[in-house]
C-alpha positions in Angstrom: 16.5 30.0 -12.7 13.7 29.8 -10.0 10.5 31.7 -10.8 8.6 31.9 -7.5 4.9 32.8 -7.8 3.4 33.0 -4.3 -0.3 32.5 -4.0 -1.9 35.9 -3.8 -3.8 35.0 -0.6 -0.8 33.7 1.3 -0.2 36.8 3.4 -3.9 37.5 4.2 -4.5 33.8 5.0 -1.5 33.6 7.3 -2.5 36.8 9.0 -6.0 35.5 9.7 -5.3 31.8 10.5 -1.6 31.4 11.2 -0.3 34.7 12.5 2.7 33.1 14.3 4.2 32.2 10.9 3.5 35.5 9.1 6.7 37.2 10.2 8.9 34.2 9.1 7.1 34.1 5.7 7.7 37.8 5.1 11.4 37.4 6.1 11.8 34.6 3.6 10.2 36.6 0.9 12.4 39.6 1.6 15.5 37.4 1.7 14.6 35.9 -1.7 14.5 39.4 -3.2 17.7 40.7 -1.6 19.8 37.6 -2.4 18.5 37.6 -6.0 17.9 33.9 -5.9 15.4 34.1 -8.8 12.3 36.0 -10.0 9.6 36.8 -7.5 6.4 37.1 -9.6 3.7 38.9 -7.7 1.9 40.2 -10.8 -1.7 39.4 -11.5 -0.9 37.6 -14.8 -0.3 34.0 -14.0 -0.4 33.0 -17.7 3.0 34.6 -18.3 4.6 32.5 -15.6 3.1 29.4 -17.0 4.3 30.3 -20.5 7.9 31.2 -19.8 8.7 28.4 -17.3 10.0 25.0 -18.2 8.5 23.0 -15.3 6.2 23.3 -12.3 7.0 22.5 -8.6 4.6 23.2 -5.8 1.5 22.3 -3.9 -1.8 21.3 -5.5 -4.6 23.6 -6.6 -6.0 25.1 -9.8 -2.6 26.1 -11.1 -1.6 22.5 -11.5 -4.7 21.9 -13.7 -3.8 24.9 -15.9 -0.1 23.9 -16.1 -1.0 20.4 -17.0 -2.5 21.7 -20.2 0.9 22.9 -21.4 2.3 19.3 -21.4 5.3 20.5 -19.4 6.5 18.5 -16.3 4.8 18.9 -12.9 6.1 17.8 -9.5 3.8 18.0 -6.4 5.7 19.2 -3.4 6.1 17.0 -0.3 6.6 19.1 2.8 7.9 16.1 4.8 10.8 15.4 2.5 13.3 17.3 4.6 12.7 15.0 7.6 12.8 12.0 5.3 16.2 13.0 3.9 17.8 12.5 7.3 17.7 8.8 6.8 21.5 8.3 6.1 21.3 8.6 2.3 19.6 5.2 2.2 16.0 4.2 1.6 13.7 2.2 3.8 11.3 -0.4 2.5 8.3 -2.1 4.0 5.8 -4.7 3.0 2.3 -6.1 3.8 3.2 -9.7 3.1 6.3 -11.7 2.6 7.0 -15.2 1.2 9.3 -17.1 3.5 11.8 -19.3 1.6 13.2 -22.6 2.8 16.3 -21.0 4.2 14.2 -18.4 6.0 14.8 -15.6 3.5 12.0 -13.3 2.5 10.6 -12.3 -0.9 8.2 -9.3 -0.9 6.6 -6.6 -3.0 7.3 -3.1 -1.5 4.3 -1.1 -0.3 5.3 2.4 -1.5 6.7 1.8 -5.0 6.7 -0.8 -7.6 9.7 -3.1 -6.7 10.4 -6.7 -5.8 12.9 -7.4 -3.0 14.8 -10.4 -1.5 15.9 -10.2 2.1 18.3 -12.6 3.8 17.4 -12.7 7.4 20.6 -14.4 8.5 23.0 -11.9 6.8 20.6 -8.9 7.1 21.2 -8.3 3.4 18.5 -6.7 1.2 18.6 -7.1 -2.6 16.5 -5.2 -5.2 15.3 -7.7 -7.8 13.6 -5.2 -10.2 10.2 -3.7 -11.0 7.0 -5.4 -12.1 6.6 -4.4 -15.8 3.6 -2.4 -17.0 2.8 -1.0 -13.5 2.8 2.5 -12.1 6.1 2.9 -10.3 4.7 5.1 -7.5 1.3 3.4 -7.0 1.1 1.9 -3.5 0.2 -1.7 -2.9 0.5 -2.9 -6.5 0.7 -6.5 -5.1 -0.4 -7.6 -1.6 -0.8 -11.4 -1.3 1.2 -13.9 -3.3 2.4 -17.5 -3.2 5.2 -19.7 -4.5 4.8 -22.6 -7.0 8.0 -24.5 -7.7 10.6 -21.9 -8.9 8.0 -19.2 -9.5 6.4 -16.5 -7.4 2.8 -15.7 -8.3 1.5 -12.1 -7.8 -2.2 -11.3 -8.4 -2.8 -7.6 -8.7 -4.2 -5.7 -5.6 -3.9 -2.1 -6.9 -1.8 -3.2 -9.9 -3.0 -4.0 -13.4 -1.9 -7.5 -14.3 -0.9 -10.8 -12.8 2.9 -11.0 -12.4 4.9 -14.2 -12.4 8.6 -14.1 -11.3 11.0 -16.9 -12.3 13.4 -17.3 -9.4 15.9 -19.1 -11.6 16.0 -16.8 -14.6 15.1 -13.6 -12.6 12.6 -12.7 -15.3 9.0 -11.4 -15.1 6.0 -12.7 -17.0 2.9 -10.5 -17.1 -0.6 -12.0 -17.6 -3.4 -9.5 -18.4 -6.9 -10.1 -16.9 -9.3 -9.8 -19.8 -12.5 -10.0 -17.8 -11.9 -7.1 -15.5 -14.4 -4.6 -14.0 -11.6 -2.2 -13.1 -12.5 -2.4 -9.4 -9.5 -1.7 -7.1 -8.4 -3.3 -4.8 -8.8 -6.3 -7.1 -7.6 -9.5 -5.5 -6.6 -10.3 -1.9 -7.0 -13.8 -0.7 -4.9 -16.5 -2.5 -4.6 -20.3 -2.5 -2.9 -23.1 -4.5 -4.4 -26.5 -5.1 -2.4 -28.8 -7.3 -1.3 -26.7 -10.3 -4.2 -24.3 -9.9 -3.7 -20.8 -8.4 -6.8 -19.1 -6.9 -7.1 -15.3 -6.4 -10.3 -14.2 -4.8 -11.8 -10.8 -5.7 -11.4 -8.2 -3.0 -13.7 -5.6 -4.5 -14.1 -7.0 -8.0 -16.9 -9.7 -8.1 -15.0 -12.7 -9.3 -12.4 -15.3 -8.6 -9.6 -16.0 -11.1 -8.1 -19.4 -11.5 -4.6 -19.6 -13.1 -3.3 -22.8 -14.5 0.3 -22.7 -13.2 1.6 -25.0 -16.0 0.0 -23.3 -19.0 -0.6 -19.8 -17.4 -4.1 -19.8 -18.8 -6.9 -18.0 -16.8 -10.5 -18.9 -16.2 -13.0 -16.8 -14.4 -15.6 -17.7 -11.7 -18.4 -15.5 -10.5 -21.0 -17.6 -8.9 -19.8 -17.5 -5.3 -19.5 -13.7 -5.4 -23.0 -13.3 -6.7 -24.3 -15.5 -3.9 -22.4 -13.6 -1.3 -24.0 -10.3 -2.4 -27.4 -11.6 -1.3 -26.2 -11.8 2.3 -24.3 -8.4 2.6 -25.2 -6.5 5.7 -22.9 -3.6 4.7 -21.9 -1.9 1.5 -18.4 -1.0 2.5 -15.4 -3.3 2.9 -14.0 -6.2 1.0 -16.1 -8.9 -0.6 -13.4 -11.4 0.3 -10.8 -10.7 3.0 -7.0 -11.2 2.8 -6.5 -14.3 5.0 -7.2 -17.8 3.7 -7.1 -21.0 5.8 -6.2 -23.9 3.5 -6.7 -27.6 4.3 -6.3 -30.2 1.6 -8.8 -29.3 -1.2 -10.8 -26.9 1.0 -10.0 -23.2 1.8 -11.9 -21.1 4.2 -12.5 -17.4 3.3 -14.3 -14.6 5.0 -16.1 -11.4 3.9 -15.9 -8.0 5.7 -19.4 -7.1 4.6 -21.2 -9.9 6.6 -20.7 -12.5 9.2 -20.2 -15.3 6.7 -17.3 -17.7 6.4 -17.1 -19.5 3.0 -16.0 -23.1 2.8 -14.7 -23.3 -0.7 -13.8 -26.6 -2.4 -11.0 -26.0 -4.9 -11.4 -29.3 -6.7 -14.9 -28.8 -8.0 -15.5 -25.0 -7.2 -18.4 -25.8 -4.9 -18.9 -23.9 -1.6 -20.9 -23.6 1.6 -21.7 -20.5 3.6 -21.5 -20.5 7.4 -22.9 -17.7 9.4 -20.7 -17.2 12.5 -21.7 -15.1 15.5 -24.5 -12.5 15.4 -25.7 -11.0 12.1 -24.1 -7.7 13.1 -20.6 -9.3 13.3 -17.9 -8.5 10.7 -14.4 -9.8 10.6 -11.1 -8.1 10.0 -8.9 -11.2 9.8 -8.7 -14.8 10.7 -6.0 -17.3 11.8 -5.9 -21.0 12.2 -4.6 -22.0 15.6 -4.3 -25.7 16.3 -7.5 -27.2 15.0 -9.7 -24.1 15.2 -10.1 -20.8 13.3 -10.0 -17.5 15.2 -12.0 -14.6 13.7 -10.7 -11.2 14.7 -13.4 -8.5 14.7 -13.9 -5.6 12.4 -17.1 -4.6 14.3 -17.2 -3.9 18.0 -17.5 -7.4 19.3 -15.3 -10.1 20.8 -13.0 -12.6 19.0 -14.8 -15.7 17.9 -13.2 -19.1 18.0 -14.8 -21.5 15.4 -14.3 -25.2 15.7 -14.9 -25.8 12.0 -14.6 -29.6 12.3 -17.4 -29.9 14.8 -19.3 -26.8 13.6 -19.2 -25.1 17.1 -18.3 -21.6 18.0 -17.7 -19.5 21.2 -16.3 -16.1 22.1 -12.8 -15.5 23.5 -13.2 -13.7 26.8 -12.0 -10.1 26.9 -11.1 -9.1 30.4 -9.6 -5.7 29.4 -12.4 -3.3 30.2 -12.6 -0.2 28.1 -10.6 -1.6 25.2 -12.5 -2.0 22.0 -11.5 -4.9 19.8 -13.0 -3.4 16.6 -10.2 -3.3 14.0 -7.7 -3.9 16.8 -5.8 -6.8 15.1 -5.1 -7.9 11.6 -1.9 -10.1 11.4 -1.2 -12.9 13.8 1.0 -15.9 14.2 1.1 -19.1 16.3 3.9 -20.5 18.4 3.4 -23.6 20.5 0.3 -23.0 22.6 0.1 -19.2 22.1 -1.5 -17.2 19.3 0.0 -13.8 19.0 -2.1 -10.9 17.7 -0.5 -7.7 16.4 -2.0 -4.1 16.3 -3.9 -3.1 13.3 -5.7 0.2 14.1 -5.7 -0.5 17.8 -2.9 0.5 20.2 -2.0 -2.9 21.8 -0.6 -6.3 21.0 -2.2 -9.4 22.6 -2.1 -13.2 22.7 -4.5 -16.1 23.4 -3.4 -19.2 25.2 -4.6 -22.6 23.9 -7.3 -24.1 26.2 -7.6 -20.9 28.2 -9.5 -18.9 25.5 -8.9 -15.5 27.2 -7.4 -12.5 25.6 -4.2 -11.3 27.3 -2.8 -7.9 26.4 1.0 -8.2 26.1 1.8 -4.6 25.1 -0.6 -1.7 25.6 1.3 1.2 24.1 2.3 1.0 20.4 3.9 4.4 20.8 7.0 2.5 21.9 7.2 1.1 18.4 6.6 4.4 16.7 9.6 5.9 18.6 11.9 3.1 17.6 12.1 4.1 13.9 14.5 6.4 12.1 11.6 8.7 11.7 9.5 9.3 14.8 5.8 8.9 14.6 2.9 9.8 16.9 1.0 6.5 17.2 -1.9 8.2 18.9 -2.9 10.0 15.7 -1.7 7.4 13.3 -4.7 5.9 11.5 -3.2 3.4 9.2 -2.1 -0.2 9.7 0.5 -0.3 12.5 2.0 -3.8 12.2 1.4 -5.4 8.8 3.2 -8.8 8.9 4.2 -11.5 11.4 5.8 -14.9 11.2 7.3 -17.5 13.6 10.0 -20.0 12.8 9.9 -21.8 16.2 12.8 -19.8 17.5 11.9 -16.2 16.8 8.8 -14.2 16.1 9.2 -11.6 13.3 6.9 -8.7 12.9 7.1 -5.6 10.7 5.9 -2.1 11.7 4.7 -0.1 8.7 4.6 3.0 10.9 8.3 3.3 11.2 9.4 0.6 8.7 11.1 -1.4 11.4 11.4 -5.2 11.5 11.3 -6.7 15.0 12.8 -10.1 15.8 11.7 -11.4 19.2 13.3 -14.6 20.7 10.4 -16.6 22.1 12.6 -18.2 24.7 14.5 -15.3 26.1 12.2 -12.4 25.2 15.0 -10.4 23.7 14.1 -8.2 20.8 16.3 -7.1 17.9 15.4 -4.2 15.7 16.3 -3.9 12.0 15.7 -1.3 9.3 15.5 -2.7 5.8 17.7 -0.3 3.8 18.3 -0.2 0.1 22.1 -0.1 -0.4 23.8 2.5 -2.6 24.3 0.2 -5.7 20.7 -1.1 -5.8 19.4 2.4 -5.1 21.4 3.8 -8.1 20.1 1.0 -10.3 16.5 1.8 -9.2 16.8 5.5 -9.7 18.6 5.4 -13.0 16.0 3.1 -14.5 12.7 4.3 -13.0 12.9 7.8 -11.8 11.0 9.8 -14.4 8.5 7.6 -16.3 7.4 8.4 -19.8 4.1 10.4 -19.6 3.0 9.1 -22.9 2.1 5.8 -21.2 -0.1 7.5 -18.5 -3.8 6.8 -18.6 -5.0 9.6 -16.3 -4.0 13.2 -15.6 -3.0 12.4 -12.1 -0.5 9.8 -13.3 1.3 12.5 -15.2 2.2 14.4 -12.0 5.5 13.4 -10.5 5.3 13.0 -6.7 8.2 14.2 -4.6 9.3 11.3 -2.4 12.5 10.1 -0.7 13.2 8.3 -4.0 12.5 11.2 -6.2 13.6 14.5 -4.8 13.5 18.1 -6.0 17.2 17.9 -6.7 16.6 14.9 -9.1 13.7 16.9 -10.7 15.9 20.0 -11.4 18.7 17.9 -12.7 16.4 16.0 -15.1 14.8 19.2 -16.4 18.2 20.8 -16.9 19.5 17.8 -18.9 16.2 16.9 -20.6 15.2 17.5 -24.2 11.6 17.9 -25.5 10.1 17.7 -22.0 6.5 18.3 -23.3 4.0 15.5 -23.4 1.2 15.6 -25.9 -0.5 12.7 -24.0 -0.5 14.9 -20.8 -2.1 17.8 -22.7 -4.9 15.5 -23.9 -5.5 13.9 -20.5 -5.7 17.3 -18.7 -8.0 18.7 -21.4 -10.3 15.7 -21.4 -10.6 15.3 -17.6 -10.9 19.0 -16.7 -13.0 20.2 -19.5 -15.5 17.3 -19.8 -18.9 18.6 -21.0 -17.3 22.0 -21.3 -15.4 21.6 -24.6 -15.3 25.3 -25.6 -14.0 26.4 -22.2 -11.3 23.8 -22.2 -10.2 24.6 -25.8 -10.0 28.3 -25.1 -8.1 27.7 -21.9 -5.7 25.4 -23.7 -5.1 27.9 -26.5 -4.6 30.7 -23.9 -1.7 29.1 -22.1 -0.1 27.2 -25.0 2.3 30.0 -25.6 5.6 28.4 -25.1 
């Protein structure tokens, strides 16, 4: 049975701020009463509703904090779920990075939830390979940048907890804890391999980890990060950015907090710092194109081309007046004599021709991409990364829009574009749901982790079914976490509150 307890200020708030919806709200309320769908609780005693109910579903607020102290399940409402459910009974996936196999297939960690996928570009077939153990299923960006070594995929944690190693032959995961961890997130971003050593450079944590890929032993290196701190012009942004240019034993890194490019020698852990452009410059990304490195700006400046072999630099001419390049591009890929740049927070794609060194806008309205998806998006107000990944195989350019979760395949010779939506099939989706829908709250380490979030993968229907079939739905760990986090330094208040509502 549904027990609906409207917020006591709903009607007065709607009348004052949203008068156009007040009539509809009152009609829904009256219909609920007449149809006898459940209990409409408009009494002043909220503790009775907390005590007699088996689970909570609704928006955030103080009631969630109180309800968490009971140990009973909580799901936070997602008002967009009705639109999301129109996606054909399937589920869309997207990624920030993908490993391209020898046959052109992709391996990637999904952005929205903890899963590893394999995608065959030729057959347009997506396969769910499982979840990374010991990670929060609904945390975004558990893993961001990763590389392959022999038959293994190596995943350093971005927002995740541990290093993950996936054996492509046995289809098994190995997890490696990071013992020297300052709990900064995002943790590791840029990655490189030299011989049998895997390097993961700290994004916001101040160290580099070096993983021996034969023994899986970790060593920690902090000297370079400490030196970088002395040169920071800004306190925000990543210590080391995502993109790494590797050449033999040397990899080039960049920091978003300064105008420095790091020349890091992977054989002996030595390094040099190169100041590129003016002191005020900051970089969003970088890409090697032919024998030069192109630095894409995070600050309001032009793209810088750095001839790292001859230690020379110059700006790429921007003839597009009125268009700021700050945070405009993030991912890029090269084909023949053209370097393609894809929209990050900006609203256009562009390219640079070798030898010409001028920026040419190729598409000036990313709204076109936003309208291509199964779910329509207003790109003009979208403030997250728009195109997250790109790759060229000599025949086609592939790029993924994270706005609408659409993969674009553009033939570089004909200009024709194919659009694909990466959909989890019924069998894989059933496996995923049956195994990982409702995690055990005894493993949560924070009160927020105890709250189930309504998503396209975890709907209200699933929640009701789970509650109906479940036994012993209370979690003592949840009780303790809510008490600890919401009554810190107010022990008596928390204990009294806990005793007051612990009636069921």
